[in-house]
PLY file of the C-alpha trace (Angstrom):
ply
format ascii 1.0
element vertex 380
property float x
property float y
property float z
element edge 379
property int vertex1
property int vertex2
end_header
23.47 15.29 4.16
22.97 18.02 2.34
21.98 21.54 3.95
20.39 23.91 1.03
22.37 26.76 2.18
20.91 26.47 6.00
23.48 27.17 8.79
23.40 24.71 11.96
21.38 27.51 13.61
18.96 28.14 10.84
18.43 24.07 10.68
17.60 24.18 14.63
15.19 27.27 13.87
13.60 25.13 11.58
13.27 22.17 13.53
11.91 24.16 16.32
9.17 26.32 14.29
7.93 23.12 12.35
7.34 21.15 15.97
5.05 24.62 17.10
3.19 24.02 13.87
4.30 26.30 11.45
3.97 25.78 7.46
6.88 25.22 5.81
6.27 28.63 3.39
6.37 30.54 6.95
9.42 29.01 8.06
11.16 29.86 4.92
9.65 33.47 5.09
10.85 33.68 8.91
14.42 32.85 7.83
14.46 34.62 5.02
14.81 31.75 2.81
13.65 30.14 -0.14
10.37 28.04 0.35
11.82 25.16 -1.57
15.11 25.59 -0.18
13.25 24.72 3.43
11.43 21.59 1.85
14.29 20.19 0.34
16.00 20.26 3.63
13.09 18.59 5.69
12.74 16.42 2.93
16.12 14.99 2.98
15.70 14.15 6.68
12.32 12.80 6.26
11.11 14.66 8.38
13.31 13.47 11.24
14.92 15.53 13.57
18.34 14.54 14.40
20.04 16.37 17.18
23.48 17.69 16.27
26.22 15.51 18.00
28.22 16.98 20.25
31.37 15.76 21.98
31.62 13.58 25.16
32.51 15.36 27.96
35.17 12.74 29.02
36.50 12.55 25.51
39.74 14.37 24.85
39.66 18.19 23.66
41.63 19.98 20.83
44.06 21.62 23.61
44.60 18.34 25.26
45.87 16.92 22.12
48.02 20.15 21.06
49.52 19.30 24.66
49.94 15.73 23.54
51.62 16.65 20.55
54.12 19.34 22.02
55.06 16.38 25.39
55.60 14.13 21.75
57.81 16.15 20.12
59.94 16.73 23.21
60.39 13.02 23.65
58.24 13.18 27.12
56.75 9.49 27.82
53.21 9.22 27.77
53.01 8.44 31.50
55.07 12.44 31.96
52.31 13.22 29.50
49.17 12.20 31.04
50.58 13.53 34.71
50.68 16.84 32.81
47.00 16.56 31.53
45.54 14.60 34.37
44.67 11.62 32.82
45.28 8.08 32.74
48.70 6.87 31.01
46.50 4.09 29.02
44.52 7.51 27.54
47.31 9.20 25.99
48.81 5.76 24.90
45.95 4.57 23.17
45.49 8.21 21.48
49.25 8.45 20.09
49.17 4.84 18.97
46.05 4.86 17.19
47.38 8.20 15.47
50.36 7.39 13.62
52.56 6.75 16.62
55.05 9.32 18.32
56.38 10.11 14.88
53.57 10.79 13.10
50.82 12.27 15.59
49.84 15.58 14.69
47.08 17.03 16.79
44.71 18.65 14.23
44.72 15.49 12.37
44.04 13.42 15.47
41.13 15.62 16.55
39.79 15.40 13.16
40.04 11.43 12.93
38.21 11.34 16.14
35.16 13.66 15.08
34.96 11.48 11.73
34.78 8.21 14.61
32.46 9.40 16.62
29.83 10.79 13.73
30.10 7.38 12.28
27.05 5.83 12.31
25.80 2.26 12.98
24.45 0.55 9.76
20.38 -0.02 9.83
19.60 -3.64 11.03
17.51 -3.88 7.77
20.74 -2.80 5.67
22.51 -5.84 7.27
19.50 -8.32 7.09
18.36 -9.09 3.69
16.14 -12.14 4.73
14.36 -9.64 6.94
14.45 -6.61 4.82
12.65 -8.66 2.29
10.20 -9.78 4.60
9.28 -6.28 6.10
9.14 -5.05 2.47
6.46 -8.00 1.27
4.61 -6.97 4.28
4.77 -3.17 3.58
3.75 -3.62 -0.16
0.70 -5.91 1.26
-0.21 -2.10 3.18
0.56 -3.70 6.51
1.59 -0.84 8.86
5.11 -1.04 10.38
3.64 -1.71 13.94
1.50 -4.50 12.33
4.76 -5.85 11.29
6.90 -5.05 14.16
4.50 -7.02 16.34
4.15 -9.95 13.65
7.61 -11.06 13.45
7.89 -12.97 16.89
4.90 -14.94 16.22
5.87 -15.74 12.80
9.46 -16.29 13.55
9.71 -17.24 17.32
12.67 -19.20 17.45
14.79 -16.76 14.99
16.38 -13.72 16.97
17.49 -12.03 14.20
13.79 -11.34 12.67
12.89 -8.62 15.25
12.85 -4.97 13.88
10.84 -1.91 15.56
8.30 -0.01 14.10
10.13 2.57 14.90
13.52 1.49 12.74
11.26 0.71 9.50
9.66 4.37 9.47
13.33 5.64 9.79
14.26 3.48 7.42
11.68 4.29 4.94
11.83 8.50 6.00
15.61 8.81 5.95
16.69 7.32 2.67
20.68 7.71 3.53
20.30 5.13 5.88
19.71 2.64 2.06
17.81 -0.17 3.93
14.26 0.33 2.45
13.03 1.42 -1.25
12.01 4.90 -1.27
8.85 3.66 -3.20
7.33 1.75 -0.45
6.56 4.82 1.27
3.55 5.16 -1.10
2.45 1.92 0.86
1.81 4.11 4.75
-1.72 4.60 5.67
-0.59 8.40 5.00
1.20 7.69 1.75
4.00 10.58 3.26
7.47 10.82 2.32
8.41 12.21 5.40
6.87 13.07 9.29
4.60 15.72 10.07
3.93 17.64 13.38
0.45 16.77 14.77
-1.76 19.22 14.50
-5.55 19.99 15.69
-8.13 19.62 13.06
-10.83 22.03 13.27
-14.28 20.39 14.01
-16.98 20.45 11.62
-20.35 21.32 12.30
-23.31 18.80 11.63
-27.29 18.80 11.48
-29.86 17.98 13.93
-31.66 14.24 13.62
-34.70 13.75 14.86
-35.44 10.75 17.54
-31.88 10.25 17.92
-30.85 7.62 21.33
-27.45 9.40 22.26
-24.38 7.22 22.75
-24.99 7.68 26.23
-27.89 5.31 26.89
-25.67 2.61 25.28
-25.80 -0.55 27.38
-22.36 -1.41 29.03
-21.94 -4.86 26.88
-21.28 -2.22 23.72
-18.76 -0.28 25.60
-16.77 -3.15 27.17
-16.69 -4.62 23.65
-17.73 -8.09 26.02
-20.46 -9.18 23.26
-20.03 -9.57 19.78
-22.68 -7.66 17.17
-21.99 -4.20 18.12
-21.33 -1.98 15.03
-19.65 1.34 13.74
-20.34 3.11 11.23
-19.54 5.85 9.01
-19.28 7.53 5.08
-15.93 7.11 3.93
-16.07 10.15 1.04
-14.34 10.34 -2.05
-14.76 12.50 -5.22
-18.06 14.64 -4.29
-20.71 13.56 -4.51
-19.54 9.92 -3.75
-18.75 7.84 -0.80
-18.38 4.09 0.85
-20.21 3.05 3.65
-17.94 1.70 6.38
-19.21 -0.93 8.96
-16.78 -2.45 11.96
-17.57 -4.29 14.76
-16.01 -3.41 18.33
-15.00 -7.23 19.15
-13.37 -8.54 16.22
-12.72 -5.11 14.27
-13.71 -6.68 11.23
-14.78 -4.75 8.30
-17.62 -4.54 5.92
-17.75 -1.78 3.17
-21.44 -0.84 1.38
-20.94 0.53 -2.22
-22.83 3.42 -2.89
-22.95 3.91 -6.45
-26.34 6.60 -6.56
-24.92 8.86 -3.93
-24.87 9.05 -0.06
-28.10 11.03 0.77
-30.62 9.22 3.40
-33.04 8.07 0.81
-29.81 5.84 -0.79
-27.89 4.65 2.40
-30.24 3.29 4.01
-31.72 0.49 1.95
-27.64 -0.54 1.24
-27.23 -0.57 5.00
-30.40 -2.60 5.52
-29.30 -5.01 2.69
-25.51 -5.41 4.03
-26.65 -5.89 7.48
-29.39 -8.57 6.30
-26.66 -10.47 5.52
-25.23 -11.36 9.01
-26.07 -13.91 11.40
-28.51 -13.04 13.84
-26.58 -13.00 17.00
-24.03 -10.66 14.88
-26.87 -7.86 14.58
-27.28 -6.13 18.05
-26.25 -1.99 17.74
-24.79 0.48 15.19
-23.21 3.35 16.47
-22.77 6.82 14.14
-22.06 10.12 14.14
-24.77 12.45 13.29
-24.59 12.80 9.98
-27.54 13.62 7.73
-27.22 10.36 5.97
-28.53 8.55 8.97
-32.14 11.02 8.91
-33.97 6.98 8.06
-32.28 5.52 11.25
-35.93 4.96 12.65
-36.92 3.08 9.95
-33.39 1.21 9.07
-34.40 -0.11 12.60
-37.72 -1.60 12.07
-36.19 -2.91 8.48
-32.70 -4.52 10.39
-33.69 -5.30 13.83
-30.43 -3.14 14.72
-30.63 -0.33 17.02
-28.81 2.74 16.23
-26.78 4.76 18.75
-25.30 8.69 17.61
-22.26 10.29 19.19
-22.12 13.39 20.55
-21.17 15.99 18.12
-17.58 16.64 17.52
-16.59 13.17 19.14
-14.82 10.63 16.97
-13.73 8.68 19.27
-16.91 7.50 20.50
-16.18 5.31 17.21
-12.59 5.09 17.35
-12.67 1.80 15.57
-14.08 3.04 12.89
-11.93 6.23 12.63
-8.97 4.23 12.46
-10.56 1.41 9.81
-11.27 4.60 7.57
-7.54 6.10 8.09
-6.48 2.54 6.87
-9.09 2.40 4.06
-7.52 5.76 2.66
-4.46 3.42 1.10
-7.20 2.53 -1.17
-9.85 4.74 -1.40
-8.51 8.00 -1.64
-10.23 11.75 -1.68
-10.02 12.24 -5.42
-11.50 8.77 -6.27
-15.16 8.35 -7.70
-16.33 5.75 -5.37
-19.44 5.66 -7.27
-17.04 3.55 -10.03
-15.86 1.30 -7.09
-18.45 -1.83 -7.30
-19.02 -4.18 -4.45
-16.85 -6.76 -5.33
-13.68 -4.62 -5.70
-15.01 -3.55 -2.25
-15.15 -6.54 -0.79
-11.49 -7.38 -2.26
-10.50 -4.47 0.25
-12.39 -5.37 3.06
-10.82 -8.95 2.84
-7.25 -7.74 2.92
-7.93 -5.48 5.46
-9.73 -8.61 7.62
-6.23 -9.97 7.10
-4.06 -7.62 8.61
-2.87 -8.48 12.23
-4.12 -6.06 14.92
-2.10 -4.58 17.95
-5.29 -4.27 19.21
-6.03 -7.64 18.92
-3.03 -9.67 19.98
-1.40 -9.24 16.42
-4.25 -11.59 15.37
-6.13 -10.68 12.50
-9.84 -9.56 12.53
-11.01 -12.59 10.15
-9.17 -14.93 12.75
-10.99 -13.04 16.26
-14.56 -13.21 13.97
-14.22 -17.08 12.57
-15.20 -18.57 16.04
-18.26 -15.79 16.58
-19.72 -17.20 12.96
-20.21 -20.92 14.21
0 1
1 2
2 3
3 4
4 5
5 6
6 7
7 8
8 9
9 10
10 11
11 12
12 13
13 14
14 15
15 16
16 17
17 18
18 19
19 20
20 21
21 22
22 23
23 24
24 25
25 26
26 27
27 28
28 29
29 30
30 31
31 32
32 33
33 34
34 35
35 36
36 37
37 38
38 39
39 40
40 41
41 42
42 43
43 44
44 45
45 46
46 47
47 48
48 49
49 50
50 51
51 52
52 53
53 54
54 55
55 56
56 57
57 58
58 59
59 60
60 61
61 62
62 63
63 64
64 65
65 66
66 67
67 68
68 69
69 70
70 71
71 72
72 73
73 74
74 75
75 76
76 77
77 78
78 79
79 80
80 81
81 82
82 83
83 84
84 85
85 86
86 87
87 88
88 89
89 90
90 91
91 92
92 93
93 94
94 95
95 96
96 97
97 98
98 99
99 100
100 101
101 102
102 103
103 104
104 105
105 106
106 107
107 108
108 109
109 110
110 111
111 112
112 113
113 114
114 115
115 116
116 117
117 118
118 119
119 120
120 121
121 122
122 123
123 124
124 125
125 126
126 127
127 128
128 129
129 130
130 131
131 132
132 133
133 134
134 135
135 136
136 137
137 138
138 139
139 140
140 141
141 142
142 143
143 144
144 145
145 146
146 147
147 148
148 149
149 150
150 151
151 152
152 153
153 154
154 155
155 156
156 157
157 158
158 159
159 160
160 161
161 162
162 163
163 164
164 165
165 166
166 167
167 168
168 169
169 170
170 171
171 172
172 173
173 174
174 175
175 176
176 177
177 178
178 179
179 180
180 181
181 182
182 183
183 184
184 185
185 186
186 187
187 188
188 189
189 190
190 191
191 192
192 193
193 194
194 195
195 196
196 197
197 198
198 199
199 200
200 201
201 202
202 203
203 204
204 205
205 206
206 207
207 208
208 209
209 210
210 211
211 212
212 213
213 214
214 215
215 216
216 217
217 218
218 219
219 220
220 221
221 222
222 223
223 224
224 225
225 226
226 227
227 228
228 229
229 230
230 231
231 232
232 233
233 234
234 235
235 236
236 237
237 238
238 239
239 240
240 241
241 242
242 243
243 244
244 245
245 246
246 247
247 248
248 249
249 250
250 251
251 252
252 253
253 254
254 255
255 256
256 257
257 258
258 259
259 260
260 261
261 262
262 263
263 264
264 265
265 266
266 267
267 268
268 269
269 270
270 271
271 272
272 273
273 274
274 275
275 276
276 277
277 278
278 279
279 280
280 281
281 282
282 283
283 284
284 285
285 286
286 287
287 288
288 289
289 290
290 291
291 292
292 293
293 294
294 295
295 296
296 297
297 298
298 299
299 300
300 301
301 302
302 303
303 304
304 305
305 306
306 307
307 308
308 309
309 310
310 311
311 312
312 313
313 314
314 315
315 316
316 317
317 318
318 319
319 320
320 321
321 322
322 323
323 324
324 325
325 326
326 327
327 328
328 329
329 330
330 331
331 332
332 333
333 334
334 335
335 336
336 337
337 338
338 339
339 340
340 341
341 342
342 343
343 344
344 345
345 346
346 347
347 348
348 349
349 350
350 351
351 352
352 353
353 354
354 355
355 356
356 357
357 358
358 359
359 360
360 361
361 362
362 363
363 364
364 365
365 366
366 367
367 368
368 369
369 370
370 371
371 372
372 373
373 374
374 375
375 376
376 377
377 378
378 379
């Protein structure tokens, strides 16, 4: 692995400061290094910290190998050398035999060979199992997350033990290209599209305006909270290149996604009729409630409730976890609709195709069933 001119101590300093949330540019300045060098080092590792290997306590030390070499040169037996070192005779016998025998044993060469054996990593499972690798790459190309793939494999191949891989192995194979398992271009299929791991960091909250006649989430019925009754929805806007957006609706029980085009903008007078039309296509027993944040686009919520029959509940300010299913879905949608996309140019047919692909993905929270599978019996 390339070090980009960073010593072992500097590499450890990079990881320590990175875990603390420092930007790569700041880390480089603190270490007196060029930013491209620090960024190149982190990219080389995929943003995955790997602890420097240490010598196991029970392994032979360089000094012990020197003692073995002197003992061999003086024709002492392996048992006698073992007594001097306080080691088992078999340990000395194996050491001498694997490093050329009594005639060719040299302490320095033996220690270097032991270091190479210790550093030799186990081949990645995805690099060794071609069928498993092909299936994982196929699902990544469909924008399935590594967790979805890992959970789906035992269901799809229940009697094939080799068709198992953890989501962490998939991530490592994507981020750490030296593992030689998955293609680098598949990184773009991840939700974030990142080529390496980033430390978790807090996001600054954004203020919201005050709406009139809001019904707070605190008075929402218990049946909505426990997801026991279908027809409870969460909604939000997914913003693109301003001023463009798409309305996203997620059914809380099944996590089924409905996307609503907003070709003329996302002000209240444009959002309300679009949502009313979308909700109007649902069966009556799936139109119970809608939970939204306190965005000004829902200023017409009273009229929406009258027209659609769906009560709107509003989250507390700066509390996105109160509509977590929708937040998670918006994250998934960023694989298709980036912030730089002018969403006014994306028609309803394209949005329906994206929604169908999302609704066909297995979800961990659904026991790796798909939202479409969970919703199907509810439509009957």
